C-alpha positions, 0 to 999 in steps of 0.5 A: 835648719828651716833655711836649709830645707829649701834649695838643698837636697833632703834625704829621709832615712826609713826602714826597708822593711818592718813586720806587718803589724807596723806597716803603715804606722812607722813614723817616717810616714808623717814626715813623707806626708808633710814633705809632700804637702809642702812640695819639698823634694827629697830622696829616701835612704832605706835602712836595713832592719837589724842595722839600726844599732850600728854606729853610723846610724846612732851618730845621727839618731841616738836611739836607733830609730827612724825617721831621720831627715838630713839637710846640708849634712845636718841630720834631724831626728824625732818626727814631731820636730822634723814635721815642725821644721818642714811646716815652717819651710813650707810657707802656708802649706801646713801653717796659718799665716798669722802668729796666733794661728801658728802658736795654736798649731804648735800647741796642737802638735804637742797635744797630739804627741804628748796627750793623745798619742801616749795612751794609744801607744800603750793600747797598741802594746797591750793588744799586740805586743804583750807576752802575758795575754791574760795580764794584758787583757786586764790592763787593756781595759784600763788603758782603753778607758784612758784612750776613750777619755782623750778621744772624747775630749778631742771630739768635743773640740771638733764640734762645728769644726772640720779642722783643729786650727784656723778652719783649714788643714795644718801640721796639727791635723797631719800629726793628729791623723797619724796618731789616730791611725794607731787605732786602725786595728780597733773600732775605738775611733768609730765610737766617735763619729766626728773623729772618724769623719775627721780622720777620713777627711785627713787621709783622703788627701792625695799627699797622704795616699802618696806617702803611704804607698811610698812607705809600703812599696819597699816593705812589699819588695823586701818581704821575701828577703826577710822571710828567708832569713 
């Protein structure tokens, strides 16, 4: 699919609205950001909330989620996989030029998805989605310890460095920043000054600001319609 990302129309499928608690965090954000960093033009197809379980969408995303990136009629799902293909198609925009640097970037991509993100996702569920608040509060304390442990380890790797790999912004930083933003409603990242500075450095990039604004615009536009339903 790497070759098909260049010189052919790209279509990103994303939700037309999500509840406020999820706005700015839906994972199509990381794909939009990567496409903009790689200077790959694309169109956006908005998927109405409530229709994600219909056969047409399940045929391209078997779990009824977003994002989906379609190139040359070939859909690809899972944001991490999509991000890597974009990085490969974008030349040196999101990847170091050398094989060793690219391999290390790939390691950090998986670290963000498999090691850092899971406890953060669990923390989100405990603090925002749990029905039994008393039980969730007890569990949250343990989950928070797991989050803080991972962030402490991550901060240790940032000692004397601005970026995760090759002294430059890469796909690994893009993905790690979107993972850390999952804690934006807490003060947890602020406990780790190097990570707080790192996250601010990543999200100050023009491509991130453009991607975030692009994701939020239809949410605001479509909010009245969902409020009326």
